[in-house]
BASEZA-488357 format. One record per atom (N, C-alpha, C): residue in three letters; atom name; x, y, z. Coordinates in pm, whole numbers. Layout:
BASEZA-488357
> ALA,CA,X,Y,Z $
...
END
This chain:
BASEZA-488357
> MET,N,9185,-672,3821 $
> MET,CA,9045,-716,3813 $
> MET,C,9008,-786,3928 $
> LYS,N,8913,-754,4001 $
> LYS,CA,8838,-787,4154 $
> LYS,C,8757,-942,4093 $
> ALA,N,8735,-1011,4193 $
> ALA,CA,8637,-1130,4217 $
> ALA,C,8562,-1132,4301 $
> MET,N,8420,-1227,4289 $
> MET,CA,8330,-1210,4389 $
> MET,C,8300,-1402,4380 $
> ILE,N,8312,-1439,4495 $
> ILE,CA,8294,-1571,4525 $
> ILE,C,8135,-1570,4571 $
> LEU,N,8071,-1654,4519 $
> LEU,CA,7919,-1651,4571 $
> LEU,C,7900,-1770,4688 $
> ALA,N,7866,-1736,4794 $
> ALA,CA,7864,-1809,4908 $
> ALA,C,7751,-1787,4959 $
> ALA,N,7647,-1760,4897 $
> ALA,CA,7528,-1738,4989 $
> ALA,C,7403,-1875,5004 $
> GLY,N,7441,-1931,4918 $
> GLY,CA,7337,-2057,4906 $
> GLY,C,7343,-2151,5011 $
> ARG,N,7186,-2228,5051 $
> ARG,CA,7184,-2281,5195 $
> ARG,C,7232,-2414,5152 $
> GLY,N,7273,-2483,5040 $
> GLY,CA,7299,-2627,5076 $
> GLY,C,7238,-2733,5068 $
> GLU,N,7094,-2732,5040 $
> GLU,CA,6998,-2824,5064 $
> GLU,C,7025,-2963,5047 $
> ARG,N,7083,-2978,4938 $
> ARG,CA,7121,-3134,4913 $
> ARG,C,7245,-3158,4969 $
> LEU,N,7344,-3101,5057 $
> LEU,CA,7457,-3114,5136 $
> LEU,C,7390,-3153,5301 $
> ARG,N,7258,-3121,5329 $
> ARG,CA,7229,-3168,5459 $
> ARG,C,7261,-3303,5487 $
> PRO,N,7273,-3341,5592 $
> PRO,CA,7308,-3260,5763 $
> PRO,C,7416,-3198,5748 $
> PHE,N,7520,-3207,5626 $
> PHE,CA,7612,-3144,5697 $
> PHE,C,7613,-2962,5692 $
> THR,N,7497,-2910,5642 $
> THR,CA,7528,-2782,5606 $
> THR,C,7401,-2739,5689 $
> ASP,N,7371,-2782,5776 $
> ASP,CA,7269,-2763,5899 $
> ASP,C,7346,-2682,5986 $
> HIS,N,7474,-2705,6029 $
> HIS,CA,7558,-2662,6102 $
> HIS,C,7694,-2548,6074 $
> THR,N,7728,-2594,5906 $
> THR,CA,7838,-2553,5838 $
> THR,C,7774,-2468,5729 $
> PRO,N,7800,-2354,5651 $
> PRO,CA,7800,-2294,5562 $
> PRO,C,7851,-2370,5443 $
> LYS,N,7804,-2411,5338 $
> LYS,CA,7861,-2519,5245 $
> LYS,C,7998,-2477,5157 $
> PRO,N,8021,-2324,5180 $
> PRO,CA,8140,-2294,5134 $
> PRO,C,8292,-2370,5223 $
> LEU,N,8226,-2357,5356 $
> LEU,CA,8328,-2385,5483 $
> LEU,C,8326,-2553,5456 $
> LEU,N,8271,-2594,5405 $
> LEU,CA,8242,-2783,5413 $
> LEU,C,8415,-2802,5371 $
> PRO,N,8500,-2920,5394 $
> PRO,CA,8618,-2939,5399 $
> PRO,C,8588,-3016,5234 $
> VAL,N,8718,-3013,5170 $
> VAL,CA,8718,-3087,5076 $
> VAL,C,8861,-3109,5085 $
> ALA,N,8941,-3253,5074 $
> ALA,CA,9072,-3238,5067 $
> ALA,C,9144,-3173,5167 $
> GLY,N,9094,-3151,5305 $
> GLY,CA,9157,-3133,5401 $
> GLY,C,9160,-2937,5397 $
> LYS,N,9080,-2870,5315 $
> LYS,CA,9064,-2741,5385 $
> LYS,C,8903,-2692,5296 $
> PRO,N,8901,-2580,5336 $
> PRO,CA,8721,-2566,5331 $
> PRO,C,8715,-2526,5136 $
> LEU,N,8606,-2551,5102 $
> LEU,CA,8572,-2558,4939 $
> LEU,C,8635,-2383,4921 $
> ILE,N,8607,-2290,4980 $
> ILE,CA,8597,-2165,4918 $
> ILE,C,8770,-2090,4932 $
> VAL,N,8800,-2174,4986 $
> VAL,CA,8984,-2189,5047 $
> VAL,C,9052,-2223,4886 $
> TRP,N,9000,-2336,4849 $
> TRP,CA,9069,-2332,4702 $
> TRP,C,9034,-2253,4627 $
> HIS,N,8903,-2152,4622 $
> HIS,CA,8905,-2054,4498 $
> HIS,C,8989,-1951,4551 $
> ILE,N,8991,-1924,4664 $
> ILE,CA,9066,-1806,4721 $
> ILE,C,9212,-1805,4684 $
> GLU,N,9277,-1966,4686 $
> GLU,CA,9432,-1938,4652 $
> GLU,C,9439,-1934,4505 $
> ALA,N,9327,-2028,4425 $
> ALA,CA,9351,-1995,4301 $
> ALA,C,9348,-1876,4268 $
> LEU,N,9286,-1776,4294 $
> LEU,CA,9232,-1617,4257 $
> LEU,C,9392,-1568,4266 $
> VAL,N,9428,-1575,4398 $
> VAL,CA,9538,-1513,4447 $
> VAL,C,9678,-1579,4377 $
> ALA,N,9659,-1695,4354 $
> ALA,CA,9820,-1757,4251 $
> ALA,C,9762,-1645,4115 $
> VAL,N,9665,-1605,4078 $
> VAL,CA,9701,-1538,3948 $
> VAL,C,9714,-1406,3934 $
> GLY,N,9700,-1350,4083 $
> GLY,CA,9720,-1179,4086 $
> GLY,C,9571,-1150,4114 $
> ILE,N,9492,-1190,4142 $
> ILE,CA,9337,-1148,4192 $
> ILE,C,9329,-1146,4304 $
> HIS,N,9403,-1035,4433 $
> HIS,CA,9394,-1005,4520 $
> HIS,C,9236,-962,4596 $
> ASP,N,9198,-899,4531 $
> ASP,CA,9043,-833,4596 $
> ASP,C,8939,-933,4571 $
> ILE,N,8888,-986,4657 $
> ILE,CA,8745,-1041,4655 $
> ILE,C,8657,-1019,4754 $
> VAL,N,8556,-1023,4673 $
> VAL,CA,8423,-976,4744 $
> VAL,C,8309,-1126,4763 $
> ILE,N,8295,-1161,4902 $
> ILE,CA,8222,-1256,4945 $
> ILE,C,8082,-1246,4952 $
> ASN,N,7957,-1287,4918 $
> ASN,CA,7834,-1285,4963 $
> ASN,C,7823,-1391,5061 $
> HIS,N,7715,-1378,5132 $
> HIS,CA,7688,-1493,5215 $
> HIS,C,7517,-1467,5268 $
> ALA,N,7473,-1561,5305 $
> ALA,CA,7334,-1576,5371 $
> ALA,C,7338,-1661,5487 $
> TRP,N,7317,-1773,5483 $
> TRP,CA,7279,-1873,5559 $
> TRP,C,7446,-1925,5638 $
> LEU,N,7442,-1868,5795 $
> LEU,CA,7518,-1907,5890 $
> LEU,C,7641,-1850,5834 $
> GLY,N,7623,-1702,5750 $
> GLY,CA,7714,-1631,5706 $
> GLY,C,7844,-1571,5788 $
> GLY,N,7803,-1551,5933 $
> GLY,CA,7917,-1520,6028 $
> GLY,C,8001,-1603,6046 $
> GLN,N,7989,-1736,6002 $
> GLN,CA,8109,-1832,6056 $
> GLN,C,8210,-1815,5922 $
> ILE,N,8143,-1790,5820 $
> ILE,CA,8239,-1753,5698 $
> ILE,C,8351,-1639,5721 $
> GLU,N,8275,-1525,5779 $
> GLU,CA,8373,-1423,5801 $
> GLU,C,8480,-1464,5920 $
> ALA,N,8430,-1527,6016 $
> ALA,CA,8470,-1555,6149 $
> ALA,C,8587,-1655,6077 $
> VAL,N,8579,-1781,5972 $
> VAL,CA,8692,-1838,5915 $
> VAL,C,8805,-1744,5821 $
> LEU,N,8764,-1681,5744 $
> LEU,CA,8800,-1583,5646 $
> LEU,C,8889,-1490,5704 $
> GLY,N,8849,-1379,5811 $
> GLY,CA,8862,-1264,5807 $
> GLY,C,8874,-1188,5680 $
> ALA,N,8964,-1108,5680 $
> ALA,CA,8972,-994,5561 $
> ALA,C,9094,-1079,5478 $
> GLY,N,9097,-1217,5527 $
> GLY,CA,9172,-1266,5401 $
> GLY,C,9318,-1271,5398 $
> GLU,N,9403,-1219,5511 $
> GLU,CA,9555,-1209,5515 $
> GLU,C,9622,-1357,5493 $
> ALA,N,9572,-1446,5531 $
> ALA,CA,9609,-1580,5565 $
> ALA,C,9651,-1622,5445 $
> TRP,N,9589,-1535,5322 $
> TRP,CA,9610,-1619,5165 $
> TRP,C,9678,-1521,5075 $
> GLY,N,9698,-1424,5148 $
> GLY,CA,9767,-1283,5054 $
> GLY,C,9640,-1236,4968 $
> ALA,N,9514,-1222,5035 $
> ALA,CA,9406,-1179,5016 $
> ALA,C,9300,-1075,5075 $
> ARG,N,9233,-1002,4996 $
> ARG,CA,9180,-850,5064 $
> ARG,C,9049,-917,5032 $
> ILE,N,8946,-927,5146 $
> ILE,CA,8826,-998,5141 $
> ILE,C,8744,-869,5210 $
> VAL,N,8646,-859,5137 $
> VAL,CA,8530,-790,5162 $
> VAL,C,8421,-860,5143 $
> TYR,N,8294,-838,5268 $
> TYR,CA,8182,-949,5269 $
> TYR,C,8061,-839,5202 $
> SER,N,7966,-963,5131 $
> SER,CA,7807,-866,5091 $
> SER,C,7742,-977,5144 $
> PRO,N,7652,-917,5280 $
> PRO,CA,7578,-1023,5375 $
> PRO,C,7467,-982,5285 $
> GLU,N,7388,-1108,5286 $
> GLU,CA,7238,-1054,5254 $
> GLU,C,7128,-1121,5340 $
> GLY,N,7162,-1144,5437 $
> GLY,CA,7089,-1162,5574 $
> GLY,C,7028,-1295,5565 $
> GLU,N,6937,-1360,5626 $
> GLU,CA,6922,-1495,5608 $
> GLU,C,6850,-1561,5503 $
> GLN,N,6774,-1438,5374 $
> GLN,CA,6730,-1489,5290 $
> GLN,C,6808,-1433,5176 $
> ALA,N,6893,-1585,5095 $
> ALA,CA,6959,-1546,4973 $
> ALA,C,6908,-1454,4904 $
> LEU,N,6983,-1367,4796 $
> LEU,CA,6923,-1315,4718 $
> LEU,C,6926,-1351,4551 $
> GLU,N,6961,-1488,4536 $
> GLU,CA,6951,-1573,4406 $
> GLU,C,7093,-1511,4358 $
> THR,N,7164,-1538,4218 $
> THR,CA,7261,-1521,4181 $
> THR,C,7282,-1378,4134 $
> GLY,N,7162,-1328,4032 $
> GLY,CA,7138,-1217,3976 $
> GLY,C,7151,-1084,4111 $
> GLY,N,7056,-1123,4221 $
> GLY,CA,7050,-1020,4314 $
> GLY,C,7167,-991,4436 $
> GLY,N,7243,-1107,4406 $
> GLY,CA,7339,-1096,4510 $
> GLY,C,7445,-1037,4411 $
> ILE,N,7433,-1044,4325 $
> ILE,CA,7571,-955,4253 $
> ILE,C,7544,-816,4245 $
> TYR,N,7424,-801,4201 $
> TYR,CA,7370,-642,4195 $
> TYR,C,7404,-602,4333 $
> ARG,N,7354,-654,4445 $
> ARG,CA,7396,-576,4553 $
> ARG,C,7500,-570,4601 $
> ALA,N,7651,-663,4560 $
> ALA,CA,7744,-633,4563 $
> ALA,C,7822,-519,4474 $
> LEU,N,7742,-467,4366 $
> LEU,CA,7809,-412,4277 $
> LEU,C,7898,-304,4315 $
> PRO,N,7872,-198,4437 $
> PRO,CA,7976,-90,4484 $
> PRO,C,8057,-140,4544 $
> LEU,N,8104,-270,4521 $
> LEU,CA,8226,-338,4632 $
> LEU,C,8325,-352,4504 $
> LEU,N,8272,-397,4359 $
> LEU,CA,8329,-397,4259 $
> LEU,C,8356,-367,4144 $
> GLY,N,8330,-230,4170 $
> GLY,CA,8377,-129,4055 $
> GLY,C,8315,-107,3916 $
> ASP,N,8409,-60,3872 $
> ASP,CA,8310,-19,3732 $
> ASP,C,8388,-91,3628 $
> ALA,N,8464,-158,3639 $
> ALA,CA,8563,-252,3555 $
> ALA,C,8484,-392,3535 $
> PRO,N,8502,-470,3437 $
> PRO,CA,8429,-600,3415 $
> PRO,C,8482,-700,3552 $
> PHE,N,8420,-776,3631 $
> PHE,CA,8493,-847,3725 $
> PHE,C,8443,-1020,3722 $
> LEU,N,8539,-1088,3802 $
> LEU,CA,8514,-1257,3778 $
> LEU,C,8411,-1289,3878 $
> VAL,N,8355,-1346,3869 $
> VAL,CA,8257,-1447,3919 $
> VAL,C,8272,-1591,3939 $
> VAL,N,8267,-1641,4051 $
> VAL,CA,8306,-1764,4072 $
> VAL,C,8172,-1846,4188 $
> ASN,N,8144,-1937,4142 $
> ASN,CA,8032,-2014,4195 $
> ASN,C,8120,-2094,4335 $
> GLY,N,8036,-2016,4458 $
> GLY,CA,8147,-2104,4562 $
> GLY,C,8129,-2260,4586 $
> ASP,N,8036,-2317,4494 $
> ASP,CA,8000,-2455,4499 $
> ASP,C,8039,-2537,4398 $
> VAL,N,8153,-2476,4291 $
> VAL,CA,8222,-2582,4223 $
> VAL,C,8338,-2571,4273 $
> TRP,N,8434,-2689,4194 $
> TRP,CA,8557,-2737,4219 $
> TRP,C,8665,-2757,4090 $
> THR,N,8743,-2675,4055 $
> THR,CA,8800,-2686,3873 $
> THR,C,8948,-2666,3899 $
> ASP,N,9000,-2719,3837 $
> ASP,CA,9168,-2677,3799 $
> ASP,C,9208,-2572,3651 $
> TYR,N,9080,-2506,3630 $
> TYR,CA,9069,-2423,3522 $
> TYR,C,9145,-2259,3599 $
> ASP,N,9256,-2274,3491 $
> ASP,CA,9349,-2118,3540 $
> ASP,C,9270,-2005,3500 $
> PHE,N,9260,-1939,3624 $
> PHE,CA,9161,-1806,3611 $
> PHE,C,9238,-1711,3533 $
> SER,N,9341,-1686,3492 $
> SER,CA,9473,-1587,3432 $
> SER,C,9397,-1657,3288 $
> CYS,N,9323,-1733,3251 $
> CYS,CA,9290,-1752,3090 $
> CYS,C,9183,-1637,3059 $
> LEU,N,9104,-1580,3150 $
> LEU,CA,8989,-1531,3137 $
> LEU,C,9021,-1383,3097 $
> PRO,N,8906,-1369,2968 $
> PRO,CA,8958,-1198,2953 $
> PRO,C,8932,-1097,3032 $
> LEU,N,9056,-1010,3071 $
> LEU,CA,9018,-885,3127 $
> LEU,C,8944,-762,3097 $
> ARG,N,8921,-786,2982 $
> ARG,CA,8836,-657,2869 $
> ARG,C,8690,-722,2839 $
> LEU,N,8599,-695,2799 $
> LEU,CA,8497,-739,2728 $
> LEU,C,8447,-636,2584 $
> ASP,N,8427,-701,2530 $
> ASP,CA,8350,-641,2384 $
> ASP,C,8219,-626,2427 $
> GLY,N,8149,-724,2499 $
> GLY,CA,8018,-751,2536 $
> GLY,C,7965,-712,2697 $
> LEU,N,7903,-784,2753 $
> LEU,CA,7833,-768,2848 $
> LEU,C,7916,-882,2913 $
> ALA,N,7959,-1026,2891 $
> ALA,CA,7949,-1089,2991 $
> ALA,C,8020,-1207,2901 $
> HIS,N,8110,-1276,2980 $
> HIS,CA,8217,-1400,2936 $
> HIS,C,8177,-1516,3002 $
> LEU,N,8119,-1636,2934 $
> LEU,CA,8117,-1774,3024 $
> LEU,C,8217,-1849,3003 $
> LEU,N,8237,-1948,3087 $
> LEU,CA,8317,-2042,3092 $
> LEU,C,8187,-2177,3069 $
> LEU,N,8201,-2207,2992 $
> LEU,CA,8116,-2353,2952 $
> LEU,C,8194,-2491,2964 $
> VAL,N,8120,-2583,3010 $
> VAL,CA,8183,-2734,3040 $
> VAL,C,8067,-2826,2958 $
> THR,N,8163,-2949,2994 $
> THR,CA,8061,-3102,2882 $
> THR,C,7959,-3112,3014 $
> ASN,N,7847,-3144,2971 $
> ASN,CA,7747,-3171,3055 $
> ASN,C,7759,-3293,3155 $
> PRO,N,7728,-3240,3287 $
> PRO,CA,7768,-3378,3368 $
> PRO,C,7637,-3490,3363 $
> SER,N,7686,-3577,3460 $
> SER,CA,7555,-3685,3415 $
> SER,C,7422,-3605,3486 $
> HIS,N,7456,-3508,3618 $
> HIS,CA,7334,-3494,3665 $
> HIS,C,7248,-3362,3584 $
> HIS,N,7329,-3335,3496 $
> HIS,CA,7243,-3192,3416 $
> HIS,C,7298,-3215,3262 $
> ALA,N,7254,-3341,3191 $
> ALA,CA,7269,-3389,3066 $
> ALA,C,7186,-3313,2969 $
> THR,N,7116,-3196,3002 $
> THR,CA,7060,-3127,2869 $
> THR,C,7138,-3015,2844 $
> GLY,N,7197,-2979,2939 $
> GLY,CA,7317,-2852,2955 $
> GLY,C,7231,-2682,2965 $
> ASP,N,7328,-2607,2936 $
> ASP,CA,7212,-2512,2934 $
> ASP,C,7212,-2390,2807 $
> PHE,N,7338,-2371,2763 $
> PHE,CA,7366,-2266,2616 $
> PHE,C,7420,-2338,2513 $
> PHE,N,7459,-2302,2424 $
> PHE,CA,7523,-2341,2279 $
> PHE,C,7664,-2210,2279 $
> LEU,N,7763,-2285,2233 $
> LEU,CA,7876,-2240,2193 $
> LEU,C,7926,-2180,2024 $
> VAL,N,7887,-2112,1975 $
> VAL,CA,7889,-2098,1849 $
> VAL,C,7983,-1966,1783 $
> ASP,N,8127,-2038,1787 $
> ASP,CA,8233,-1922,1729 $
> ASP,C,8237,-1835,1828 $
> ASP,N,8264,-1887,1973 $
> ASP,CA,8284,-1826,2044 $
> ASP,C,8179,-1703,2079 $
> CYS,N,8055,-1732,2086 $
> CYS,CA,7972,-1672,2128 $
> CYS,C,7861,-1752,2193 $
> VAL,N,7810,-1746,2296 $
> VAL,CA,7718,-1792,2383 $
> VAL,C,7588,-1756,2335 $
> MET,N,7482,-1840,2325 $
> MET,CA,7371,-1884,2243 $
> MET,C,7271,-1937,2341 $
> GLY,N,7160,-1867,2355 $
> GLY,CA,7054,-1942,2417 $
> GLY,C,7029,-2072,2347 $
> ASP,N,7002,-2026,2194 $
> ASP,CA,6910,-2092,2109 $
> ASP,C,7042,-2135,2001 $
> SER,N,7064,-2241,1884 $
> SER,CA,7180,-2236,1806 $
> SER,C,7079,-2242,1671 $
> PRO,N,7123,-2165,1573 $
> PRO,CA,7079,-2179,1419 $
> PRO,C,7096,-2317,1356 $
> ASP,N,7189,-2424,1420 $
> ASP,CA,7248,-2532,1365 $
> ASP,C,7197,-2660,1465 $
> ALA,N,7094,-2739,1430 $
> ALA,CA,7032,-2831,1509 $
> ALA,C,7125,-2929,1549 $
> ARG,N,7233,-2966,1506 $
> ARG,CA,7357,-3047,1503 $
> ARG,C,7389,-3003,1630 $
> GLU,N,7419,-2844,1665 $
> GLU,CA,7466,-2842,1802 $
> GLU,C,7440,-2871,1924 $
> ALA,N,7499,-2916,2021 $
> ALA,CA,7526,-2981,2172 $
> ALA,C,7486,-2843,2241 $
> ARG,N,7429,-2866,2340 $
> ARG,CA,7424,-2746,2445 $
> ARG,C,7542,-2780,2527 $
> LEU,N,7607,-2692,2632 $
> LEU,CA,7706,-2689,2725 $
> LEU,C,7633,-2651,2834 $
> THR,N,7716,-2676,2950 $
> THR,CA,7668,-2650,3047 $
> THR,C,7746,-2525,3099 $
> PHE,N,7699,-2421,3184 $
> PHE,CA,7751,-2316,3238 $
> PHE,C,7812,-2336,3384 $
> SER,N,7931,-2339,3354 $
> SER,CA,8006,-2373,3479 $
> SER,C,8033,-2282,3651 $
> GLY,N,7923,-2205,3583 $
> GLY,CA,7919,-2081,3720 $
> GLY,C,8026,-2008,3742 $
> ILE,N,8131,-2007,3634 $
> ILE,CA,8247,-1898,3608 $
> ILE,C,8230,-1844,3511 $
> GLY,N,8227,-1692,3536 $
> GLY,CA,8223,-1609,3421 $
> GLY,C,8263,-1433,3448 $
> VAL,N,8313,-1383,3333 $
> VAL,CA,8365,-1222,3345 $
> VAL,C,8242,-1150,3313 $
> TYR,N,8175,-1041,3431 $
> TYR,CA,8060,-993,3386 $
> TYR,C,8103,-797,3396 $
> SER,N,8032,-727,3290 $
> SER,CA,8051,-639,3303 $
> SER,C,7934,-548,3425 $
> PRO,N,7982,-462,3462 $
> PRO,CA,7861,-407,3518 $
> PRO,C,7740,-339,3457 $
> ARG,N,7745,-304,3331 $
> ARG,CA,7626,-299,3278 $
> ARG,C,7505,-377,3252 $
> LEU,N,7559,-503,3232 $
> LEU,CA,7511,-627,3273 $
> LEU,C,7364,-589,3342 $
> PHE,N,7353,-537,3401 $
> PHE,CA,7268,-492,3546 $
> PHE,C,7215,-338,3518 $
> ALA,N,7251,-292,3427 $
> ALA,CA,7216,-136,3433 $
> ALA,C,7064,-124,3444 $
> ASN,N,6965,-209,3413 $
> ASN,CA,6831,-144,3452 $
> ASN,C,6765,-287,3563 $
> CYS,N,6850,-352,3655 $
> CYS,CA,6801,-402,3762 $
> CYS,C,6769,-294,3883 $
> GLU,N,6723,-377,3961 $
> GLU,CA,6672,-315,4118 $
> GLU,C,6691,-398,4214 $
> GLY,N,6713,-332,4315 $
> GLY,CA,6771,-421,4443 $
> GLY,C,6650,-566,4456 $
> GLY,N,6706,-652,4524 $
> GLY,CA,6562,-762,4568 $
> GLY,C,6695,-898,4511 $
> ARG,N,6548,-946,4535 $
> ARG,CA,6598,-1128,4483 $
> ARG,C,6565,-1165,4360 $
> PHE,N,6653,-1194,4242 $
> PHE,CA,6612,-1250,4110 $
> PHE,C,6760,-1323,4062 $
> PRO,N,6736,-1385,3965 $
> PRO,CA,6848,-1485,3911 $
> PRO,C,6889,-1396,3831 $
> LEU,N,7022,-1440,3753 $
> LEU,CA,7136,-1405,3690 $
> LEU,C,7081,-1449,3506 $
> ALA,N,7012,-1574,3485 $
> ALA,CA,7018,-1639,3395 $
> ALA,C,6907,-1561,3292 $
> PRO,N,6794,-1518,3331 $
> PRO,CA,6730,-1380,3211 $
> PRO,C,6848,-1293,3163 $
> LEU,N,6894,-1209,3231 $
> LEU,CA,6999,-1139,3182 $
> LEU,C,7084,-1177,3122 $
> LEU,N,7145,-1274,3137 $
> LEU,CA,7229,-1348,3027 $
> LEU,C,7164,-1369,2916 $
> CYS,N,7037,-1443,2908 $
> CYS,CA,6950,-1442,2779 $
> CYS,C,6932,-1332,2704 $
> ARG,N,6917,-1209,2796 $
> ARG,CA,6891,-1115,2684 $
> ARG,C,6991,-1060,2628 $
> ALA,N,7094,-1074,2718 $
> ALA,CA,7232,-1030,2646 $
> ALA,C,7257,-1138,2526 $
> MET,N,7242,-1238,2538 $
> MET,CA,7284,-1354,2433 $
> MET,C,7212,-1298,2281 $
> ALA,N,7070,-1267,2325 $
> ALA,CA,6974,-1229,2202 $
> ALA,C,7052,-1121,2140 $
> ARG,N,7117,-1050,2167 $
> ARG,CA,7177,-897,2131 $
> ARG,C,7323,-925,2094 $
> GLY,N,7369,-1070,2084 $
> GLY,CA,7537,-1109,2080 $
> GLY,C,7592,-1066,2170 $
> LEU,N,7606,-1005,2258 $
> LEU,CA,7687,-947,2379 $
> LEU,C,7741,-1050,2499 $
> VAL,N,7709,-1215,2445 $
> VAL,CA,7797,-1268,2537 $
> VAL,C,7898,-1401,2486 $
> SER,N,8018,-1358,2501 $
> SER,CA,8141,-1430,2448 $
> SER,C,8109,-1567,2564 $
> GLY,N,8205,-1670,2503 $
> GLY,CA,8224,-1799,2631 $
> GLY,C,8356,-1850,2520 $
> GLU,N,8378,-1959,2619 $
> GLU,CA,8507,-2061,2578 $
> GLU,C,8438,-2192,2649 $
> TYR,N,8482,-2309,2581 $
> TYR,CA,8454,-2455,2640 $
> TYR,C,8599,-2510,2693 $
> TYR,N,8586,-2541,2861 $
> TYR,CA,8714,-2568,2919 $
> TYR,C,8668,-2747,2930 $
> THR,N,8769,-2796,2853 $
> THR,CA,8758,-2977,2856 $
> THR,C,8841,-3025,3003 $
> GLY,N,8925,-2973,3112 $
> GLY,CA,8970,-2991,3209 $
> GLY,C,8866,-3004,3355 $
> TYR,N,8887,-3046,3465 $
> TYR,CA,8880,-3125,3536 $
> TYR,C,8736,-2981,3614 $
> TRP,N,8636,-3021,3626 $
> TRP,CA,8493,-2936,3692 $
> TRP,C,8395,-3012,3767 $
> MET,N,8362,-2973,3860 $
> MET,CA,8249,-3086,3933 $
> MET,C,8153,-2953,3997 $
> ASP,N,8040,-2976,4003 $
> ASP,CA,7932,-2916,4101 $
> ASP,C,7930,-2988,4200 $
> VAL,N,7999,-2929,4318 $
> VAL,CA,7993,-2986,4460 $
> VAL,C,7869,-3010,4541 $
> GLY,N,7780,-3046,4453 $
> GLY,CA,7681,-2997,4530 $
> GLY,C,7570,-3114,4614 $
> THR,N,7637,-3228,4594 $
> THR,CA,7606,-3350,4725 $
> THR,C,7733,-3439,4758 $
> PRO,N,7686,-3508,4864 $
> PRO,CA,7813,-3561,4923 $
> PRO,C,7902,-3661,4818 $
> GLU,N,7823,-3689,4749 $
> GLU,CA,7879,-3802,4672 $
> GLU,C,8007,-3732,4543 $
> ARG,N,7943,-3593,4551 $
> ARG,CA,8009,-3524,4432 $
> ARG,C,8127,-3489,4513 $
> ARG,N,8116,-3459,4637 $
> ARG,CA,8217,-3398,4699 $
> ARG,C,8332,-3491,4716 $
> ASP,N,8289,-3644,4723 $
> ASP,CA,8353,-3742,4751 $
> ASP,C,8447,-3763,4642 $
> GLU,N,8379,-3742,4506 $
> GLU,CA,8458,-3769,4414 $
> GLU,C,8531,-3658,4407 $
> VAL,N,8553,-3516,4372 $
> VAL,CA,8644,-3389,4414 $
> VAL,C,8716,-3443,4485 $
> GLU,N,8745,-3509,4647 $
> GLU,CA,8817,-3565,4711 $
> GLU,C,8928,-3681,4642 $
> ARG,N,8856,-3750,4605 $
> ARG,CA,8918,-3878,4531 $
> ARG,C,9040,-3821,4386 $
> PHE,N,8964,-3705,4339 $
> PHE,CA,9066,-3663,4230 $
> PHE,C,9198,-3593,4286 $
> LEU,N,9148,-3500,4414 $
> LEU,CA,9247,-3404,4480 $
> LEU,C,9329,-3507,4527 $
> TRP,N,9315,-3592,4640 $
> TRP,CA,9439,-3669,4677 $
> TRP,C,9525,-3794,4589 $
> GLN,N,9447,-3803,4460 $
> GLN,CA,9527,-3889,4341 $
> GLN,C,9625,-3799,4309 $
> TYR,N,9587,-3680,4339 $
> TYR,CA,9743,-3601,4277 $
> TYR,C,9817,-3522,4380 $
> SER,N,9775,-3539,4497 $
> SER,CA,9894,-3485,4604 $
> SER,C,9996,-3508,4665 $
END
């Protein structure tokens, strides 16, 4: 399986740190945030990694190179100064990802989830990792009913969960797309309506490293166990 790390975000909420350093290169417990992902992927045997970038993307390429330092094979999907959003970024990178299902990880999250638990094959178009709603996203995103991810639940007692930014996608999810800037969520919602999105609920550690305070929280967690 190949993997893609989404690294094109501007990191507005992390300014002024991201004015001169792209968000994926911000240090977390002694190493760039994106390196934690690379190491976790390589540890489970995923060596072929695609990284998209936009804002200060040249710095990402300069620091990571072709990935030899971590036993990875990294290729890049540059998007220029204007990021293409998640859907557009993945679509642009499809020629680098091949015809089989591939893993996508948001570059601005940190988790201790074991990537080897994700499915190598899909019966549908996507498989999403869902987590407990954090305080900054209390309403959640999707429902998980019998391992099926849904935009709406037939049971009013069901609670929404938050999409972790980690998923496995079939290239067929993007079959009718055109190049340019577009979000991923509408594609997923259309696939959910057809019953083609599976999922799982992870109760371990996960954090959206979107603010200085949340980066500090991840660091405290990591230093505690180092």
